[in-house]
N, C-alpha and C positions, 0 to 999 in steps of 0.2 A: 386290439388283439386280432391277429389273423388266424382264421380257422382253416385248417388244411383238410382236404378230403382224402380219406384213407383209400389207398389203392385196393382193388378187389383181390381177395386171397386167391391164389392159383387153384384152379379146379372148381371154384364156386361160380355158378351161373350169374351173369350180370342181370340185375332186376331193373326193368324199365318201368317207372311209375305211371306211364301214360296208359290210358284205357285202350283196349284192343279196338281196332277199327270196325270189327264186326259188331261189337256192342254199340258203337256209334250208328251203324246202319239201322239197327232195330230201334234205337232211340229216335232216329230220323223218321222211321216209319210211324212211330207213335205221334211224333210231331205232325206228320202228314195227315194222320187221322183227325187231329185237333183242327188243322187247317181246313180239311174237307168238311168238318162239322160246321165251322164258322161260315164257310161259303154257302153250304146247303141251307143253313138256318137263315142267313141273310137273304138269299134269293127267294126262299119260300115266303118269308115275311113280307117282302116287297110285293109278292103276288096276292097274299092273303094275310092281312094284319092279325087275324084271329089266331094265327099259328103261334104267336108269342103271348097269347092270353094266359092268365094264371092257371086256368083249368087245363089248357093244352099242355103247358109245361109240366104240370102235375101228372097228367096221364102218361107223358113220355117218361118221366122219372120212375113212375110206378112200374111201367112196362119194362124199363131197363133194369130195375132192381132184380126182378125174377130171372131175367136172362143173364145178368151179370153174375149172379150167384152160381148158376149152372156153368157159365163160361170159365169161371175161376177153377172149379173142380175139373173141368175138361182140360184146361191149360196144364194143371199139375200132372194129369195122366199123359198128355201129349208130350210134355217135356221129357218124360221117360221113354219116348219112342213107342207109345201105345196109343190107344184110342178107346173111348167109352161111348158106344152107341145106345146104351140102355137108359141114359139119363132121363129121357122123356117118359119112359114107362115107370121108372123109379119115382119120378115126380107124381105121376098119376096114382100109383099105388100108395104113396105116402099121403097125398091129398085126400084120398078116399078113406084111408085108415084114420087119419086125424079128424076128418069130418064125421066119421062114425063115432069116434071117441067123444068128441065134443057134443054131438047130438044126444048121445046116451047118457052123458055126464055133464049137464050144462053148468054145474057149479065149479068145474075145474078151471084153474087159472091158465092164462095164455102160455106161461112158461112151460107148463106140462105139455101143451100141444107142440111147442117148439122142440122139446126134448124127445117127444114121441116121434116126430117127423125125422129128427136126426137119427134116432135109433133104427127106424124102419129102413132109412136110406143106407145107414152104415152096414146093416146086415146084408142088404142087396149088394153093396159095394164089396163087402168081404167075400161073398160068393163069387163075384166076378174075379177078384184078385186071386182067390184060391184056385179057380179053374185055369187062369192064365199061368199061374206059377207052377202048380203041381201037374196040371194036364199038359203043359208045354204046347198049348194051342195058341195061335195068334189071337191077340185081343180083339181084332176085327171080327173074327169068327165067333169067339166066345160072347161078346157083348151083342152081336147081332142075334144070337140065339136067346140070350137072356132078355133082350128087348121084347121078343114075342112071349117068352115065358112069364115075365112080370106082368105084361099086359093081359095075358090069359088069366093070371091069378086075380087081377083087378076085375075082369069081366065075370069070373066065377063068383067072386065075393059079392059084387054088386047085384048079380042076378037080374039085370035089366032095370034096376032101380037107380034113382039119383038122389042126392042129398040136396034139399032146397034151402035157401037162405032163411026161410021162416022157421026151420027146424034147428038152426044153430043159435047158440047164446049170443046176446047182443054184445057182450064184452069181446068175444072173438071177432065178430064182424067189425066192431069199432076199431079193433087193432089194425085191420086192413086199410082203414081210412084215416086213422088218428095221426096227429103230427106233434112234433116237439120243436118249439120255436119256428114253426112253419115248415119243418122238414118231416115228411112222412116217416113213420116207423120202418116201413119196408125199405126205404132208401137208406136209413141209418144202419140197418142190419147189413145191407149190401155193402156199404162203405166199410163197416167193421170187418166183413169177410175179406174185402179187397186189401185193407191195411194189414190184417193179420197174415194173409197168404203172401203178400208182397214182402213183409219183413222176414218171414221164415225162409222164403226162397232166396232172398238176397243176402241175409246176414247170418243164417244158422247152418251148421254143417249138414243137417238133414236136407235142407234145400239145395245146397251145393252138390250133394251126392246125387240128387235127381238129375241135375244138369250133366254130371259126369256120366251117368247111366245112359242118358239120351245121346250124348256125343259118341260113346263107344261102350256098349255093355260089356264086351270082353275085357277091355282095358280097366273098366271099373271093377270087374270081378277080380282081376289080377291085383288091383290096388287094395283089395281087402274090403271093398264096399259090398254090403249084403244086398245084392241086386234083387233076389227073390223077395226078401222081407220088405224092401222099399217099394217094390212093384205092388205088393199086396196093400201096403199102407196108402199108396197113391190112389188105388181104386177104392179103398175104404173111404178116404176123404172125399173123392168125387161122389160116391154114393150118398154119404152123409149130407153133402151140400145139395144134392138133388132132392133128398128128403126134406131139407130145410126149405128149398124152393117150393116143394109141394105144400108146405104149411102156409107160405106166403101166398101161393096161388089160391088156396082154399079161403084164406082170410080176405083176399081182395075181391074175388068173384062170388063167393058165397055158395053158388051152385056147383056141385061136384058130381061127376059121373065117372064111369070106368074109362071113358075116352079122354080124360083130362091129360094134357101134355102130349097128345099125339102129334108127331111131326116136329117136336121141339128139338130133337137130337141134331137135326141138320142145321137149324139156326144156331145151335150152341157151337157146333164144330165151325161153322162159318164165322161166328163172332171171335173165336179163339184164333183162327187162321188169319182173318183180316186184321186182328189186333197184334200180329207179329209172332205168334207161337208157331214155330216151324213144324211142319207135318212130319219131318224126319227126326224130330227130337233134338234136345240139347240146347235150345234157345227159346226165348220168349219171356213174358212176365205176366203177373196177375193184373197189373194196371193196363197192359196192352189188351188183354182179354176183356176187361171192363170197358175200355174205350171202344173196342169192336162191338160190344153189345149195345152201347149207346148209339154208335153210328148206324147199326142195322135198325134199331128202333126209330131213330129220327128219319131214316129213309122211308120206312113204312108209313110213318105219320105224315111226312111231307108229300108222298105220292097220293095219300088219301085226301089231303087238303087241296092239292092241285088237281084232283079228280082225274088221275092217271090210272090206266088199267092196272090191276093187281099183277098181271103177268110181268110187267116191267120191273116190279120189285124183285121177283124171282130171278129175272134176267140180270139185273144189276148185282144182286148178291152172288150169282154164279160167276159173273165177270170179275168181281172183287176177289173171289176165291182163287180163280185162275191167275190173276195178277199177283196175289200173295204167294202162291206156289212158285210162280216164275221168279219172283224176287228171292225166294229161299234158295232156289237152284242156282241163281246167279251168284248169290253170296257164297254158297258152297264151292262153286267153281273158282271164284276169286280167292277164297281162303286156301284151297288146295294149291293153286298156282303160287300164292305168296309163300306158303310153307315150303314148297319145292324149291323156289328161288332162294329162300333163306338157307335151306339145308345145303344147297350147292355152293354157298359161300362160306360154309363152316369148315 
């Protein structure tokens, strides 16, 4: 039996089943990160075999888990053409709040600590989103202000004191080091966040709307997308994940003070950008942000093992950010030229 292909109806756009080449560019960037990781790990291992020891790999994964959770939240915000610079301060505030809660109530289960951290972070994220949405103030300015505001709350609350590990319940500290089938709980939680965020962004309308907003907020508004509501939701998710990262931070390190998470915001932005999340919005993925977090953590560990000055880590991260931004602009220019050429043939 011969199957005939129906001719397209007049006036209907022809649908091409192939993936856009821009998507392939960012897929290639994620593959490039994996390749860079393989080369970096292989080279470092040849110089110092201890780099691939069980404890070294465990430390890298634990460090990546916290940064990856933060980077996923940052990626969600950046996809909407915004940025959240307050994540480090939200992490610190949530870590101190949860540490205080567990110190004063040692019988509480770990799940309560996780929910408390998510709650503290969600409130901070909601404040950020409301200020951006209703104040019509750029997210860069808003979150720079709340970065200092949340940090100030932490210092006022702490009053110069810190929470030591010997004051925290053993069950909470064990959570920071315990494993399931050899995989630390912190890593499993980070993987769960990555999978959930990746599925929502890729397969659900709510996720696709965020990409549309980042590509063109005006067009998204005209298409009926609730830009203001989605912007608030993106900041709320970022804040909640920063609060979750604060719980993981407190459980892993045990000792928490008002300065916890200081400087994290720049590493988080770097992880997202290096992982392929466009600084101009509209593209990127949760998986890319997670790979970016892993790459930055491995770079830090490799330089320490190779006994290279810490300055070079900052220089390398800065160079990676510049390369990522340059790649984004190159893609944007190529897309604009391709669209212009296509329109000229219509």
